[in-house]
C-alpha positions as CSV (number, residue, x, y, z in Angstrom):
1,M,-14.7,14.4,-7.6
2,K,-17.3,11.8,-6.4
3,S,-16.3,8.4,-5.3
4,K,-18.3,5.2,-5.3
5,F,-16.0,3.7,-2.7
6,K,-17.2,3.4,0.9
7,F,-14.7,1.1,2.6
8,V,-10.9,0.8,2.4
9,I,-9.5,-2.6,3.3
10,G,-6.2,-3.2,5.0
11,D,-3.3,-5.5,3.9
12,I,-4.9,-8.8,2.7
13,Q,-1.7,-10.6,1.9
14,G,-3.2,-13.7,0.6
15,C,-5.7,-14.2,3.5
16,Y,-8.6,-15.2,1.2
17,G,-10.9,-16.6,3.8
18,E,-10.8,-13.5,6.0
19,F,-11.1,-11.3,2.9
20,K,-14.3,-13.1,1.8
21,S,-15.8,-13.0,5.4
22,L,-15.1,-9.2,5.6
23,L,-16.7,-8.6,2.2
24,K,-19.9,-10.4,3.4
25,I,-20.2,-7.7,6.1
26,I,-19.2,-4.6,4.3
27,D,-20.4,-5.3,0.7
28,P,-23.2,-7.9,1.0
29,K,-24.8,-6.9,-2.3
30,K,-21.5,-7.1,-4.1
31,E,-21.7,-3.4,-5.3
32,N,-17.9,-3.1,-5.2
33,K,-17.8,-0.2,-2.8
34,I,-14.4,-1.1,-1.6
35,F,-10.8,0.0,-2.3
36,C,-7.6,-1.6,-1.0
37,V,-4.5,-0.2,0.7
38,G,-2.1,-2.5,-1.1
39,D,-0.2,-5.8,-0.3
40,L,-3.1,-7.9,-1.6
41,V,-0.7,-10.9,-2.0
42,N,2.2,-12.8,-0.4
43,R,2.9,-14.3,3.0
44,G,-0.6,-15.6,3.4
45,P,-1.9,-19.0,2.2
46,E,-4.1,-18.2,-0.8
47,S,-2.7,-15.3,-2.8
48,E,-3.8,-16.9,-6.1
49,K,-7.5,-16.9,-4.9
50,V,-7.2,-13.2,-3.8
51,L,-5.7,-12.4,-7.1
52,E,-8.4,-14.2,-9.0
53,Y,-11.2,-12.6,-7.0
54,V,-10.0,-9.0,-7.3
55,M,-9.4,-9.3,-11.0
56,Q,-12.8,-11.0,-11.6
57,H,-14.7,-8.4,-9.6
58,N,-12.6,-5.4,-10.8
59,I,-11.4,-4.4,-7.3
60,K,-8.9,-1.5,-7.2
61,S,-6.1,-0.7,-4.8
62,V,-2.9,1.3,-4.4
63,L,0.3,-0.6,-4.9
64,G,2.1,-2.1,-2.0
65,N,5.7,-3.5,-1.8
66,H,4.4,-7.1,-2.0
67,D,2.3,-6.3,-5.1
68,L,5.4,-4.8,-6.8
69,H,7.5,-7.8,-5.8
70,M,4.8,-10.2,-7.2
71,M,5.0,-8.4,-10.6
72,A,8.8,-8.5,-10.6
73,M,8.7,-12.2,-9.9
74,I,6.2,-12.9,-12.7
75,L,8.4,-10.9,-15.1
76,G,11.5,-12.6,-13.8
77,V,13.3,-9.4,-12.8
78,H,13.2,-9.6,-9.0
79,K,16.6,-9.0,-7.4
80,I,16.2,-10.3,-3.9
81,K,16.0,-14.0,-2.8
82,D,12.7,-14.3,-1.0
83,K,12.6,-17.7,0.6
84,N,9.4,-16.9,2.5
85,H,7.2,-15.9,-0.4
86,T,3.9,-17.8,-0.9
87,L,3.5,-16.9,-4.6
88,D,4.3,-20.3,-6.2
89,K,0.6,-20.8,-7.3
90,V,0.4,-17.3,-8.7
91,L,3.6,-17.8,-10.6
92,S,2.3,-21.0,-12.2
93,K,-1.1,-19.6,-13.2
94,N,-1.8,-19.1,-16.9
95,K,-3.2,-15.7,-16.1
96,R,-0.1,-14.4,-14.4
97,I,0.7,-11.9,-17.2
98,E,-2.9,-10.7,-17.0
99,A,-2.2,-10.1,-13.3
100,V,0.7,-7.8,-14.2
101,D,-1.5,-6.0,-16.7
102,Y,-4.1,-5.5,-14.0
103,F,-1.9,-4.4,-11.2
104,I,0.2,-2.1,-13.3
105,K,-2.7,0.3,-13.6
106,F,-2.9,0.7,-9.8
107,P,-1.6,4.1,-8.5
108,F,0.8,4.6,-5.6
109,A,-1.6,7.2,-4.0
110,K,-5.3,7.7,-4.5
111,E,-7.6,10.5,-3.3
112,L,-11.1,9.4,-2.5
113,K,-14.0,11.7,-1.7
114,V,-17.1,10.4,0.2
115,N,-19.7,13.1,0.7
116,D,-17.5,16.1,1.9
117,Q,-14.8,13.9,3.3
118,R,-11.5,13.7,1.4
119,S,-9.2,10.8,2.1
120,L,-5.8,10.0,0.7
121,I,-5.0,6.3,0.4
122,V,-1.4,5.1,0.4
123,H,0.3,1.8,1.3
124,A,3.1,3.0,3.6
125,G,2.9,6.8,3.8
126,V,3.8,10.2,2.4
127,L,6.4,12.8,3.3
128,P,5.3,15.5,5.8
129,T,6.7,18.2,3.5
130,W,4.6,17.2,0.5
131,S,1.6,19.2,-0.4
132,L,-1.4,17.4,-2.0
133,Q,-0.1,18.6,-5.3
134,D,3.4,17.2,-4.6
135,I,1.8,13.8,-3.8
136,H,-0.2,13.7,-7.0
137,A,2.9,14.7,-9.0
138,A,5.1,12.0,-7.4
139,N,2.4,9.4,-8.0
140,E,2.1,10.4,-11.6
141,E,5.8,10.3,-12.1
142,L,6.1,6.7,-10.8
143,C,3.0,5.5,-12.6
144,E,4.2,6.9,-15.9
145,L,7.6,5.2,-15.5
146,L,6.0,1.8,-14.4
147,K,3.7,1.7,-17.4
148,K,6.4,2.9,-19.9
149,D,8.8,0.1,-19.1
150,P,7.6,-2.3,-16.4
151,E,10.6,-4.6,-16.5
152,K,13.1,-1.8,-16.0
153,F,11.0,-0.1,-13.3
154,L,10.6,-3.3,-11.3
155,S,14.2,-4.3,-11.7
156,D,15.5,-0.9,-10.6
157,M,13.2,-0.6,-7.6
158,Y,15.2,-3.0,-5.3
159,S,17.2,-0.6,-3.3
160,D,17.4,0.8,0.3
161,R,17.7,4.3,-1.1
162,S,16.9,6.5,1.9
163,K,17.8,10.0,0.9
164,A,15.7,12.4,-1.2
165,I,17.1,13.3,-4.6
166,S,16.0,15.4,-7.5
167,K,15.0,14.1,-10.9
168,S,17.7,16.1,-12.6
169,T,20.5,14.6,-10.4
170,N,19.7,10.9,-10.7
171,K,16.4,9.6,-12.1
172,R,16.8,6.0,-11.0
173,N,17.7,6.8,-7.4
174,R,14.8,9.3,-7.3
175,Q,12.5,6.6,-8.5
176,R,13.9,4.2,-5.8
177,Y,13.4,6.8,-3.1
178,L,9.8,7.6,-4.1
179,V,8.9,3.9,-4.3
180,N,10.4,3.4,-0.8
181,V,8.4,6.4,0.6
182,F,5.0,5.1,-0.9
183,T,5.5,1.4,-0.2
184,R,8.1,0.8,2.5
185,M,8.4,3.8,4.8
186,R,8.0,3.6,8.6
187,F,10.5,5.8,10.3
188,L,11.7,9.2,9.0
189,S,14.1,11.9,10.0
190,R,13.3,15.7,9.9
191,K,15.3,15.8,6.7
192,N,13.2,13.2,5.1
193,K,15.7,10.4,5.4
194,L,14.2,6.9,5.7
195,D,15.1,4.2,8.2
196,L,14.1,1.1,6.2
197,K,15.6,-1.4,8.6
198,T,13.4,-0.9,11.7
199,K,10.0,-2.7,11.5
200,T,9.0,-2.6,15.1
201,K,6.5,-0.2,16.7
202,K,9.3,2.0,18.2
203,T,12.9,2.9,17.4
204,H,15.9,3.7,19.6
205,K,17.4,5.8,16.8
206,N,17.0,9.3,18.2
207,K,16.8,11.2,14.9
208,Y,13.9,9.0,13.5
209,Q,10.2,9.3,14.3
210,P,7.2,7.4,12.8
211,W,6.4,9.3,9.6
212,F,2.9,10.3,10.9
213,N,4.4,12.0,14.0
214,Y,5.3,15.1,11.9
215,Q,3.0,17.9,10.8
216,H,1.8,17.1,7.4
217,K,1.4,19.8,4.8
218,C,-1.2,17.8,2.7
219,L,-3.7,17.8,5.6
220,K,-4.5,21.4,4.8
221,D,-6.3,20.0,1.7
222,I,-7.6,16.6,2.8
223,D,-9.3,15.3,5.9
224,N,-7.5,11.9,6.4
225,I,-4.6,9.8,5.3
226,V,-5.3,6.0,5.3
227,F,-2.4,3.6,5.2
228,G,-1.4,0.0,5.8
229,H,2.0,-1.7,5.7
230,W,2.9,-1.4,9.4
231,A,1.3,-4.4,11.2
232,A,3.3,-3.8,14.4
233,L,1.3,-0.6,15.1
234,N,-2.0,-2.6,15.2
235,G,-3.5,0.6,13.7
236,V,-2.5,2.9,16.5
237,T,-1.1,6.3,15.4
238,N,-2.4,8.6,18.1
239,H,-3.3,11.0,15.2
240,S,-6.9,11.8,14.6
241,N,-6.4,12.3,10.8
242,I,-3.9,9.6,10.0
243,K,-5.5,6.1,10.1
244,G,-3.5,2.8,10.1
245,I,-5.5,-0.2,9.0
246,D,-2.9,-3.0,8.8
247,L,-3.9,-5.1,11.8
248,G,-1.6,-8.0,10.9
249,C,-4.1,-10.6,9.6
250,V,-1.3,-12.6,8.0
251,W,0.4,-12.7,11.4
252,G,-2.6,-13.9,13.4
253,G,-4.2,-10.5,14.0
254,S,-7.2,-9.1,12.1
255,L,-8.3,-7.9,8.6
256,A,-9.7,-4.5,8.9
257,A,-11.8,-2.1,6.7
258,I,-12.4,1.6,7.5
259,N,-15.7,3.2,6.6
260,L,-14.9,6.4,4.9
261,F,-18.3,7.9,5.9
262,D,-17.7,7.9,9.6
263,N,-14.1,6.4,10.1
264,S,-15.5,3.4,11.9
265,V,-13.4,0.2,11.6
266,I,-14.8,-3.3,11.0
267,T,-12.6,-6.3,11.7
268,I,-12.5,-10.0,11.0
269,N,-10.2,-12.1,13.2
270,S,-7.5,-14.2,11.5
271,E,-8.4,-17.8,10.8
272,S,-4.8,-19.0,11.4
């Protein structure tokens, strides 16, 4: 499985100026050797420009929670009142349905191979107990449901479902849990229960640890896990094979890209 991708970019979140500045450094010939870690839109000032650029240049990504929320808002099925969203210009664009058609093809997890290096790209994380096969199966399960009935999927996803559940027990709650793992997870118990409330770098809840602190079964088959979502970490995981690349550009930090050839990180400071 060869990949044309060389760089993975962290959470853009509508920071168009920094996104374009980073592209000039990592992809000056516009060869589209980039992949994104999700949350391309929302909170930042120019989501509509990011959206237009990625669609025009066929840039791919995994899905983040803000990308899913954007699609739900476009389709009118969002179930939370988000007073801080910056998607008004996206919602008013004539091409907003085309945006849903474009984003709906994104996976929740993507394996990229560069030379002999195999990297798994996810927005928030994966469960430590999952094998690589389990990850691909969970991804395919969600992708199939999303494409089959986008409005139902996006309407059902709004939940703080924190406990794992089998498909045979309750399909909707299983979908909600898997979405939360791939797009919202930060802290996790040994029994794979999620703490979806704590967004800081550390927690005082004894039974929870950052999800990357556990031993991960999938690392037997891949070299690295690359994720975004958790700006408070500033990329620090203290794990040589799990790389965080959300450096909080939208909060005044930096926009980062990781080079999959050598794991070096290139950053552009926030313009705000």
